[in-house]
Each structure stands twice: as structure tokens, then as C-alpha cells.
C-alpha angles and dihedrals in degrees: 000000000000121000119254092247091063109124119228118216105205123202091220135036135206111299093036116142088229099070138003124215095043121149118256090222105114097208112016124183126236088253091055092050093046090053102041108023108090092192090069089066093062109100102179113081095217092052091047092053091046091052092049095049099042115112098359114176117243116275115266114261092242097048094120091056091046092052091049091050091048089052092049093246125133 
């Protein structure tokens, strides 16, 4: 188990098209997330997935190119 002072380096920040409701804190700690992230209080896996996937924005138009670039493919 990691200590509460462990910093988390997210891949996205608030305002990202990938998820709404994200914290604006660039590198939160586990303690911060435990206190302020309501998703961490959901125990049932199916409810957690439902909460994460509810009201997702549409995928960006260039997502296929972005995925290829992230995978190192042309």
C-alpha cells in the first residue's frame, strides 16, 4: 500500500476532453484524492464503471490519429 503523501502524475488535467469533473490540481497526493474524489467511495465495480462512463463527451474527431501517434505508428 502506498503512503498518503504519494504524488499522482495524471495523464490529463481539468478541462481535458477525456473526462469532466477532474481536479485542477496538477499533481495531487493519494490523501487529496481519498478526501475529494467521490469515485473512490464507490465499492461495487459495476457502479464504479457506470459512474465513470456516464455523460462522456464525444470522442475527438482526430482520435484515430492520436491513438496511432501514441502507439508510435504512422
